[in-house]
N, C-alpha and C positions, 0 to 999 in steps of 0.2 A: 504494500499499499504506499502511496506516496506521502500520507501523513506520518507514516512511523520514522521513529529516530534511527539512525544509521549509526551503530557503534563504530568506533574508531579502531585503530589496530590494537589488538590485545597484547597488553605490557608485563614483562615480569621484570621487576626492578630489584637487581642483584647489588648488595653494598651493605649499608651499616645503619638503615633505618629500623631503629628500636622504639617500643612503647616508651611512653614518657617516663614510668616508674622504673624502666630497667636503667635508662640514661640517668636518674637521679641517683639510684645506686653506684654506677661508674663515676659519675663526678664527685661522690663523697668518698671514693677511696683510690681515685688513679690521680696520676699526674698531669694527666691531660685533661682538657675541658671541651669535649667535640659538641658544644653547645651551635656554634653555626653550622657544623655540618647536618646535625639533628634537625634544626629549623629549614635547612634548605632541602634536605631529602623530604621531609613531610610537605614542604610547599610544593615539591614535583608531584608529589601523589595527588595534591587537591588540584595542582592544573591538569594533569592528565586526565582525572574522574571529570573535572568541569568540562572537558572537551571530549566527554564520551569515548575514553580510553579505559577500559576494565584494566586493573593492576592488582598483581599479586605480587608479595614481597619475600625475597631471600635475604636473610640478613644474618651478619657477624656483628657479635659486639664490639663496638668501636674502642678498644683498650689498648694502652701500652702494653710492650713486651715487657715479660717478668725481668727485674723485680719493679719497674715501675707502677704493675699491677701486679698484686701477691696472689691473685687467682690464677692457677696454672689450667685448670680443665674447665672448658666451657660445654655445657651441654646443649643438645638439640632441643627444640620444643616448637611450641606455636602460640601466636599471639593473634589479637585483633583488635586494632584502634580506628576510630572514626569511621567503623563501617569496612573497614579493608583488612583482608586476611593476610597473616604474615608466618613465616617459618625460620626459626632461628637455628643457624647451622653450628654444629659442635667443631671445636678445634682446641688443639694445646698451645697454650700461650709461652712456648719457649722457643728461642732464636733458632731458625730454621724450620723447626716443627711447625711452628704457627703458619707459614707458608704451605708447605706440604699437606696439612690436615685440612685447612680451609679449602685449598683445592679439591681433594678427594671428597669433603663434605658437599662443595659446590656440585661436583660430578655426580654423585649418588642422589641427593637429594633435587638438585636443579634438574636432572636428565627426566625424572619423575614428573616434575611439576611443569615443564614445558609441555611434554607430553599430554598430560592430563588436562592441562588448561588450553592446550591449542594455541601456544604463544605466537605471536608474530614477529615480537621485537622483544630481545634482551636488553635492557637498558643497564648499564653496568656503572653506578655510581664511583667516580674515583680512578686512580691508576694503580689499582691493586693487582699485582700481575697474576696471582692465582685466579681471580675471578675473570680477569681478561681472557687467559688461556683456556678457562673452562669454555667461555664463549666462544673463542676461536676453534677449538677443538671439539665441544660437545654441542654448541647450540647451532653453529652454521651446517653442520651435517644433517641436522632436522629441517633445514631451510629457514631458520629463525634467523632474522636480521640483527647484527650485534652493534649496537651503537653505545660506546662509552660517552658519561658526561664528566668532562674535564673541568675540573674545578681548580685543581693546583698540578704545578709540574712534577714528574716522577723524582725519587731519589734526593729530596730536599735533604742534605745533611744536617744533624744536630751538632751542637757545640759539645757534646757530650759523647759523641760517637767514637770508639776506637778503630784501630786499624782494620780489624776483622769485619766490623759492621760496615766501613766505608767501602771496602771491597765488595761486600754483599749488596750494596746498594748501588755500586756500580753495575754489578750483573743485573739488578732487578730492573735498572733502566733499560738496558740493551733487550731485556724481555719484554719490557713494556712497550718500546718501539716496534719491536718486531710483530706485537699483537695489534697494535694500532693499526698497522699497515695493511692488516689482514681484515679490518672491520669495514662494516657497512657505511658509516659516516660517525661523524661526533657531533656532540652539544658541547660547545666550550663557552667558558665564562669570559673569554677575551678573545681577539684574532690572533694574538701571538700564541696562544696554546695550540691553537688547531694547525697555525704555520708550521711551528717547531717541532710539534710531536706527530703530527696527524697530516702531513702534507700531502695534497692530491686528493684527501677524502673529502666527499659530502659535508658542509658544516652549516649548523646554525649557532649562531653567536648569540647568547642569551646570558646577560651577566648576571641576572639573578631574579627572584620573584617575590612580591610583597607578601610576606607570610601573615602578618598581622593585619587585622582591620584597620585600615588607615584613618586618620582623625578626619571628621567632615570639615569642610572648607570653610564653614561659618562659625567652628569651635574657636573657642579663646584659649590656647595652650598656656596662657599665664595664669588661668583662673586658679585659685587657691595656692599660689606660690608663695604667700607672705611676704616678708618684708625683706627677703633676699633674693639675689639673682643668682641662678646655678648655672655655673658652665659645667657640662656633664662629658665625661668619657665613659664607654662601656666596651670591653674588650678585653684582649690579652694586656698584662701590665708590664710590658718589657720595652728595652730601649728599641727594638728592633721595629715597634710599632711607633714611636716617638714620644713615649709618655713623659720621659725625662724633660724632654723638650717643652713639652705642654706644660709641665709645672714651673719651669723657667720662664716661660711667656705668661703664664698667669700672674707671678710674683710682680712682674712689672704693670699689672693693670690697676689703675686707682679704684677705690670704692671699697669702704668698710661692709657695705651690703654684698659684696662678691662672694661666691661659694665656690670652690673647685671640689666636683664630686667625681670619683674614681670607682668604677665596678668592675670586678673581673678579678683575675688571678695569673700570677706570673712572677718572674725573678725581680721584681721592683717592690714586691709588698712591703718588706721590711723598710727599704729605703722611703716609701711613701708614708709609712707610719711615723718615720723619724721627722719626716716634713711636717705632717700634720700636728706633732708635737710642738715645733717652734714657730708654726704660723697657724693661728687659730681659723684663718680664711679657708685652709686646706683641710677637708674632711678624710679620716683614716678610710683606706680602702675597703669595700665590701662585696662580697660574690653573693648576689641576690637570685631567687628563682626568677624565671621569665615573667611570672605573672606579677612578680612585686618590682621588677625592674622596669616594665613599660611604664607604669605610672610615674615612676621618677624622671624617665626621659620626657614625658608629656609635660611635666611640670617647669621643665629647665627653660632657662633664656636663648641658651646657646648650646647645640651639641656639636662636638668636635672630632674630627678623622684628622690626629695629627701624622699620619705613618710619612716617614721621608721618602722623597721620590728617588733617591740615586741608589739604593739598593737594588742588586741584579734581580731580584724575584718580582719587581714592582711590575714589570712589563706584562707579567702573566697573570696579575691579580687584579681583583675588582672587589673592594671591600664590601661585604654584604651588610655593613652596617650603615652604609650610605642610603640603601633602601630603607632600611629600618627607620633610621633617623628621620628620613624625608616623610614617612608615612605618620609620624608624630604630629607633623603641622607645626614643629619648632624650626627657626632657623638653623642652617646648618654651616659650620665651616669646617673647609677640607683643603688639604695639599693638593696640587694638580697631579694627580697620577694619571699616567699614559692610559691605563685600563679604562677610565672613566669616560664614556661616551659624550661627545660634544653637546647632546641634546640635555646632558644634566645642568649644563652651566648656567642657565637662568635661574635655577633654584638653588646654586650653590654658590658660597661666598668663599673665594679661593685664598688661601694663604701664600702670597707671593711677595719676595721671594721665599723658597722653601726653608725657613730657618726660624729661630726663636723669636726674632722681630717681626719676620712676616706672619707668624702665628698670633703674635701679639696684636699686630695692626688689623689683622682680619675680624679677630675676636672683638677688638675696641669699637671697631665700625659698626659691626652688627649691634653691639649694645647702644650705640649712639642713634640707632634709627630711632624715628617716632613709632609709638606703640602700634599705631595702625599699619605704618609701612612694613613693620616687622609681623605682623599678623597676616598682612597680605602675602609677604614672601613665604612664611610658613605654609598658608593654606595653598598656595601654588605648588608647593612642591609634594604636599598631599595630594593634591587633584592628579598632578602628573604620574605618581606612581600608581595611584588607584586606577587611573584610565589605561595605562601602557605596560604596568609591571604587575598587575592583579594575577591571580591564578587562573583566571578566566582568559585574560588576555595572552599571557605566556603559553597556557595549556593549548589555546587555538594554534599558536607559532608551532608547538612540539606536534599538536596533531598531523598539521600540514605537513610538515617535515619527515616525520615518520611514515605516513601514508605515501609520500613520493618516493621513499625507500622500499615500500612493500607493496606498492600498487601495480596493476597490469602491465605499466610500460617498464617498471624496472625487473618485473620477473621475466620480461622478455630477453632482457639481457643487454643493456647498454649501460654500465654504471658510470662513465665518463659523462655521458648525455644527461643522465639522470642528476649527475651531481651537480653540473652546471645548472639546470632548472632549478634543482633546490637552493643553490646558493644565490641566484637572483632573486627567488621569492623571499629568501631570508632577509635578503639587504644587507 
């Protein structure tokens, strides 16, 4: 019947999308804080479902390797959240065995799930080589299109990595590149991720999804803010993200009513507590659940993304907090990162130059805006992400991209032409 809704491609999402209660347990006892990965993954699910793509999930717990997380054995299981079913993959959380056991679990559980659910697309969230190679070796032979979602480059080294770990990371990068070359297409946060790690593959560049319900354009984000004006940062509390420079910039701002509020976890926590002890305008850092954090963001006067622009990984990066910040309806200050699309420019106040003075100047200019102008700037940003980066809007783009890879023309076999058509539609 012409009036019936036609379902989009059937998707199995393989990655680290766990229920909220499981994430809370991980954050409580792990050295990593995979909050943004979790938020983005569930936004992917909501976007696909909004575009009538049935979704099933295969997920491994997003934990750091032992001893960063003391749990060694993770068991298989099932879960259901937001009316979506998922399966937890078992693995052993020890160096080397972690990758091997995740591959085995993906093969055993994933092969059955792809068959039972008649999957069209295996969407692999991240550049985890065991999952990518299950897709290349297991899903492709069943006629399932394999599409990784590239949110970070592979093999990012940590300061704590020893020689063996760095050697294994190098091997892993080679495995990831080889797998990506065999995939049907990629969804990438930035063009550079697709260019550098999946050259020649059809791509959809999609820097993020507005996971939270954006503030209404007529809301006053300063309502209930009290007698203080809060400059707020939420995320990793590290030098790599420019938090130390934000503190120095804040110190030079005049006004006894100003407060610097920092939410998150990282290596600067103790240093930030020391700064709070000597400057009453700087509040000690806090780690808050998302439900408690969002109202703090909404009541701020300025939200800041101070990430330095000169770091190697910046060209591959789009900070997800940019969309989350804009959704609150509060004015946003950011450094001008190359991964931020130009269409965001009207709604961001850029810190230029990329320095302590640049941050201080940009924050000061926003604080000096007349109240009506500040409200209009914030409301415009919220409207922008609501209309263009909502789950419905981004879900439609994903639907069209995946349908282009799985439709009749793609199945007749002209991948280069299909890829060109998809890239043209993706813009």
